[in-house]
C-alpha positions in Angstrom: 0.0 0.0 0.0 1.4 3.4 -1.0 2.3 5.6 2.0 1.5 9.3 2.3 5.2 10.0 1.9 5.3 8.3 -1.5 2.1 10.0 -2.6 3.8 13.3 -1.9 7.0 12.1 -3.6 4.9 11.3 -6.7 3.3 14.7 -6.5 6.7 16.3 -6.4 7.8 14.4 -9.4 4.7 15.4 -11.4 5.4 19.0 -10.4 8.9 18.8 -11.9 7.4 17.4 -15.1 4.9 20.3 -15.2 7.8 22.7 -14.8 9.8 20.9 -17.5 6.9 21.2 -20.0 6.7 25.0 -19.4 10.5 25.3 -19.8 10.4 23.2 -23.0 7.7 25.4 -24.4 9.7 28.5 -23.5 12.9 27.4 -25.2 11.1 26.1 -28.3 9.1 29.4 -28.6 12.2 31.5 -28.0 14.1 29.8 -30.8 11.2 30.1 -33.1 10.8 33.8 -32.3 14.4 34.3 -33.1 14.3 32.5 -36.4 11.0 34.0 -37.6 11.7 37.5 -36.2 8.4 37.2 -34.2 8.4 39.8 -31.4 5.0 38.7 -30.1 6.2 35.1 -29.6 9.2 36.5 -27.8 7.0 38.5 -25.5 5.0 35.4 -24.6 8.2 33.7 -23.5 9.1 36.6 -21.2 5.6 36.7 -19.7 5.6 33.0 -19.1 8.7 32.9 -17.1 6.8 34.0 -13.9 5.0 30.7 -14.0 8.2 28.7 -14.2 9.6 30.6 -11.2 6.4 30.0 -9.2 6.5 26.3 -9.9 10.1 26.1 -8.8 9.1 27.7 -5.5 6.4 25.2 -5.0 8.9 22.3 -5.7 11.3 23.8 -3.1 8.5 24.1 -0.5 7.3 20.6 -1.0 10.8 19.2 -1.0 11.7 21.0 2.2 8.5 19.8 3.9 9.3 16.2 2.9 12.8 16.5 4.2 11.8 18.1 7.5 8.7 16.0 8.4 9.5 12.6 6.9 13.3 12.5 7.3 13.7 10.2 4.3 16.7 7.8 4.1 18.7 6.2 1.3 17.0 6.1 -2.1 14.1 8.4 -1.1 16.5 11.1 0.1 18.5 10.8 -3.1 15.4 11.3 -5.2 14.4 14.5 -3.3 17.9 16.0 -3.5 18.0 15.2 -7.2 14.6 16.6 -7.9 15.6 19.9 -6.2 18.7 19.9 -8.4 16.7 19.2 -11.5 14.2 22.0 -10.8 17.1 24.5 -10.5 18.4 23.4 -14.0 14.8 23.7 -15.5 14.4 27.2 -14.1 17.7 28.2 -15.6 16.6 26.9 -19.0 13.6 29.2 -18.6 16.0 32.1 -17.9 18.0 31.3 -21.0 14.8 31.2 -23.0 14.0 34.7 -21.7 17.5 35.9 -22.7 17.0 34.6 -26.2 13.5 36.1 -26.4 14.8 39.5 -25.4 17.5 39.3 -28.0 14.9 38.2 -30.6 12.8 41.3 -29.9 15.9 43.5 -30.3 16.9 41.8 -33.6 13.3 41.8 -35.0 13.2 45.5 -34.9 16.4 45.9 -36.9 17.7 44.8 -40.4 18.4 41.0 -40.4 22.0 39.7 -40.4 23.0 37.2 -43.1 21.6 33.7 -42.8 23.6 31.6 -40.3 23.1 27.9 -40.8 25.4 27.2 -37.8 23.2 29.2 -35.5 20.1 27.5 -36.8 21.7 24.1 -36.2 22.7 25.2 -32.7 19.1 26.2 -31.9 17.7 22.9 -33.2 20.4 20.9 -31.4 19.8 22.7 -28.1 16.1 22.2 -28.3 16.5 18.6 -29.2 18.9 18.1 -26.2 16.4 19.6 -23.8 13.6 17.4 -25.1 15.8 14.4 -24.6 16.6 15.6 -21.1 12.9 15.9 -20.2 12.3 12.5 -21.6 15.2 11.1 -19.6 13.7 12.4 -16.4 10.1 11.3 -17.3 11.2 7.8 -18.2 14.0 7.5 -15.5 16.3 6.6 -18.5 19.9 6.8 -17.3 21.1 5.6 -20.7 19.6 8.7 -22.4 20.9 10.9 -19.6 24.4 9.6 -20.3 23.9 10.2 -24.0 23.4 13.9 -23.4 27.0 14.3 -22.3 28.1 13.2 -25.8 25.5 15.4 -27.6 26.7 18.4 -25.6 30.0 18.4 -27.5 28.3 19.4 -30.7 26.6 22.3 -28.9 30.0 23.6 -27.8 31.4 23.2 -31.4 28.5 25.1 -32.9 28.8 27.9 -30.3 32.4 28.4 -31.2 31.6 28.3 -34.9 29.0 31.0 -34.5 31.4 33.1 -32.6 34.1 32.8 -35.2 31.7 33.7 -38.0 30.3 36.7 -36.3 33.7 38.0 -35.2 34.8 37.8 -38.9 31.5 39.5 -40.0 32.0 42.4 -37.4 35.5 43.0 -38.7 34.1 43.7 -42.1 30.7 45.3 -41.2 31.2 47.6 -38.3 27.6 49.0 -38.5 26.4 45.5 -37.6 28.4 45.2 -34.4 25.4 45.6 -32.0 23.2 43.1 -33.8 26.1 40.6 -34.0 26.9 41.0 -30.3 23.2 40.2 -29.5 23.4 37.1 -31.7 26.6 36.0 -30.0 24.8 36.2 -26.7 22.0 34.1 -28.2 24.5 31.5 -29.2 25.9 31.5 -25.7 22.4 31.0 -24.2 21.8 28.1 -26.5 25.1 26.5 -25.5 24.0 26.9 -21.9 20.7 25.1 -22.6 22.8 22.2 -23.9 24.9 22.3 -20.7 21.8 22.4 -18.5 20.2 19.5 -20.5 23.3 17.5 -19.7 23.0 18.5 -16.1 19.4 17.1 -16.0 20.7 13.9 -17.6 23.3 13.6 -14.9 20.6 14.1 -12.3 18.7 11.2 -13.8 21.9 9.1 -13.5 22.1 10.1 -9.8 18.5 9.0 -9.2 18.6 5.7 -11.1 22.2 4.6 -10.4 23.3 6.6 -7.4 26.1 7.9 -9.6 27.1 11.4 -8.7 29.5 12.7 -11.3 29.1 16.3 -10.4 32.7 16.7 -9.3 34.3 14.3 -11.9 34.5 16.8 -14.7 33.7 20.4 -15.8 30.5 21.6 -14.3 28.5 22.8 -17.3 26.5 25.6 -15.9 29.1 27.5 -14.0 32.9 26.9 -14.2 34.9 23.9 -13.1 34.9 21.7 -10.1 37.7 19.5 -9.2 
């Protein structure tokens, strides 16, 4: 028979999936707004970020309540800690979507830069990685979580390619510097979405396998750890 604790744990997991769905919509819409120069879509991403932040607060509150009142041990404790970590990464994806949306609004009001296949590929790759990260969490699929670490390398390569192309373009077209800088920041946000997707995958590995690789290599969302 399912205990009250495990009912609350399931409620917590469902709340994370709700947050993940909103973050996924945000990043997909932000990338589409950028590519289609759609300022209205960009505004919807910015407006929707409040809901993502609210859900994160609800997850934190429920997690702390479970930790304080039920004092879980072993596997249950690991799950709660991992869920709190995952919700932090999901919230950051929402933040990066807002950054992209703000840049999309700026760029939509100005003459377009030349077509950049590398940036389009980076956007598609980052969105696909986040979809896989959400699926990994939903299905408790550690194999898919591990795969994200490999996929992230392509995000890093594309980010550097975008930077090189735009630096070269700015050297030839000085009036385009402001637009190019905003586009570089978009590329960096997309690269971070790849990093955060990888972090979610690592969290799934921690839940399923008890494997904490947080300190075994570069921490994707903020520097190095050693």
